[in-house]
N, C-alpha and C positions, 0 to 999 in steps of 0.2 A: 510605519513599511514593516512587516511580516515576515516574520521567523521561522520555520518548523527544524522540528530531532526527530529525527527515524530514531527506532529501539525495535529488540527482538529479533532480528536476525542470529543467524549459527550455523553450524552444522549437526543436519537431521538426514537419518537414513531414508533409502522409497519408501515409501507408504509413512510417515511418519508427521508430525502436524508443528505448525508454528505460530504462533501471533505476533505480526508484528504494531508498532503504537508509530504514530505519529503526533506529536503536540506544538501543537501549535500557540505563537503569542503576536501580539503587534497589532493586530484585526481583528474585527468582530469575528471571530467565526464559522458563528450558526448562521451568519445571513448567507454562507457561501457553497461553493458547491468542491469539494476533495477528491482527487484523484491520485488514486497509483497508478504506478509506472515501473516498469521492470527494464535492465540494458544486461545483457547476457556480453563476453568477450565477442568482442566484435563483430558487433552486431545491434541495428539501430535502439530507440530507447522508444518502450513502445509501451498503450494502456492496456495496463490488468484489470482496473474498475474504477467507476465513480460511484460517487452519491452526493444525490442533492442535499440543500441546509435542513430539509428536515428531517432526514435518512427516508423519507417514503419512497423516493426510486432509487434504484440500482441498477448497475448493469455492468457487466463482463466479456471481457474479452472469450472467446469461442475454446480455447485451449484451457481456461480457469471457468467453464461454469458446470457448475455442480459442486465443485471441489474448494473451490475458497471463499469469504464471504465478506462483503467491506461491510463496516458499522461505524457510528461516529458516538458518542457521547458528549454533547453540545455544554457541558455543565462544567466538564474536564476538557475543553477545547483538544480535544482527543481524537483522530478518527483513525479504528483500526483494519485490519487485514489479517482475516484469518484464513488459514492456511491447512489444507487436512489431505492427504492423499498425495503426499509430496511425490515429485517423480523425477531422476536426473535431470532430463531441458527446463524444468520450474529454478536452477542452478544460475544465480543473476543478482547484480545489483538492485536491490528494491526503495522506489521513490517516492516521496510521496512529495504530491503538490498542488497548490494554492493557485488555484486557474485565475480566477478573475489578477491577480497580483503582481502571476507569474514569478510567484517566489516557489522554491525547490529546496529539499529538504538536502543532507548531506550523502543520504544514501543508508542503507545497512543493504552488508552480502550478506545472501541464503545459497547455502552449499548441499547438495542433496547427490549425497554417494554413500556408497556401501562399504 
């Protein structure tokens, strides 16, 4: 049974950057695709990016393409989301997901405001 713990959220001004981390335990992390989702107040939880087990393939939502970068360190059982040029519309709770086991992290709040 897996567990995911996110960290790295916070308050940042527009144009700023944050790096989110999601540390996994309880499963063979390097074998699985990992996703980042986000949910803004009153909206659905939407896919932001995913990364394949080796990290060789990544995909992004159009709204974050060219600003966010997903990566992973299989030796540390951790997936990252580097978020650059943040906009107010990026404000949301960000979650990581182990897709195969359907295990969600607890979420980390990102607020972009001046």
